[in-house]
C-alpha positions, 0 to 999 in steps of 0.5 A: 675362583669366584664370580666373573673370573671363573670360566664357564661355557654358555650354549644357546639355540642357533636361532630364537623366534619369539612372539604371538603367532611365531610358531607358524615360522617353523614351516618357512625355516624348515622348508627344505625338510623332507621328513619331519617327526613331531614329538608331542603329547596327547595335550599338544597334538592339536598345535601341530597344524600351526607349525606350517609343516604340511603333510611332511610331518608325522607325529609321535604323541605317546610321551607321558608327563614323566617320561621313562626309558621305555617312552624314549625307546618307543620314540626312537623306534618311531624315528628309525621307521621314519628316518626324519631329517628334522625332529620337532619337540612340541610340548612341555619340558618332558616332550622337549627332553625326549625330542632332544634325545631322539634327535641325537640318538635315533640313528646311532648305536648309543643307548641311553645308559651310554650317554648319561652324564656330561659330554658322552653323546657322540654326535647328531645328524638330525636338525632339532626344533623346540616349540614349548607349550608351557612356561616352566622348564626352559628345556628349549634353551639348554643342553640337558635332558632328564629321563626316568629309569623305569626300574629304579625310578631315579632321574638320568641326566644327559648333558651335551651340546649335541642336544642343543636346538637349532631353532627355538620358538616361543609362541605365547599363544600356545600357552593360552589354554594351560590351566591356571593351576598348571600355569602357576606350578610351571611358573614357579618351576621357572622361578626355581631355576633362576633362583637356584642358579642365582644362589648356587655356590657356582653362581656366575655374574653372567648367569646372575644377569639372566636369573635376575631378568627371569625372576623379575619377569615372573614377579611381574607376569605370573599372577597375571597369567594365572588370572587371565590365560589369554593375557598374551603379554603376560604369557610372553613374559613368562615364556621369556622368563622360562627361557632365561631359567633354561639358560641358567641351567647350563653353566650353573644348574640347580641345587637342593630344591630340584633334588628334593623335588625329583622323588616327588615326581618319580615316587609320588607321580607329581608333575615336575612343576608342581613338585618344585612349587611345593619345595621352593619356599622351603629351600629358599628359606633354608638358604636365606641365612647364607644368601641374605642379599640375594634372598632380599633381591628375590623377595623384592622382585616378587613383590614380597616383604624383605625379611632376614629371618628364615621362618618369615622368608618361608611364610612370605614365599609360601603365601606367594605360591599358595595365593597363586592357587598351588596346593602346597600340602603333600598330604593333599596329593596322596603322600604317605608319611611313612615314605618321607624318610626314604625319599629324603635319603634318595634326594640327599644322594643326588649329589650333582645338585645337592653339592651346588647348594650354598648351605650344607643340607643333611638327610635329616634336614631334607626329611625336616623339609618333607615333613614341613611340606606334608 
């Protein structure tokens, strides 16, 4: 069953606030909260005062760029000590994912391993607010959370409606200070969410609409946001694009691009956005022969020439990312060429994503892409 006739379920936050200065509205929404736990990172602590929560908020800020089960355990302990009636995620996608799981699990018996997979979270009693400070993952919009296993270095994915935010706030002023390189990489990550859902074998007409709005906003606003971080209109456009990408993840999800990006994060230590930016042109081009019309639509939205040829699609998309200031060579990020084959096997084994790809990709194909990125 294809397209509009295929049943899907779409979850979105109960309330969305968007616009410059909108983060201050959280205090009014949360006026009845008595104990608030803000999950943040060292880079986002400074925004806590803008939320209007006063002295009823405590902060847990020990969330690394790629949080693992140990970081989640520490955050859960902080919640158990405070017993919050509101959990706030204030940061990038990693922070927001940890906040989701803390809100769902802190006062219950389930472990992380108990809830890995779809629909295994038993319930949630604690309200959840999500306030992103980057425009990339769109985690504030969705019902998924990813945590790295500290032993195997693989990603553990949790999916549940109980991870959905009660309120999401998109305040572009919180992204003013994001450096140009990070703005570019996270913006391409948002684009990858939209594009991978759009070209996915599970693509759906409803989600195609969100994906189109997302990558068109990115084509219009990403270069502006990179050039001038205080361009509030461009920052707002990117936050909305990121949100649309997050909506795409729920009923459709990503595909090979994200599967190939994960080992670059867990093994090489690259930030998630950067890993996806490096991979994006290669997978877009790889899938182009079986998604010609949609690839043309993507290229046009990004202001790029429309090509049918796989190599020319790759060159155009690669130049788009490179012109934004992204260092696209794995060798420049310290990758060991001898590690690529192992990473390829690891990426190929992520079947929950690889099986969504519109063109079959072997482990050898994955290795070829890694070598091309090197």
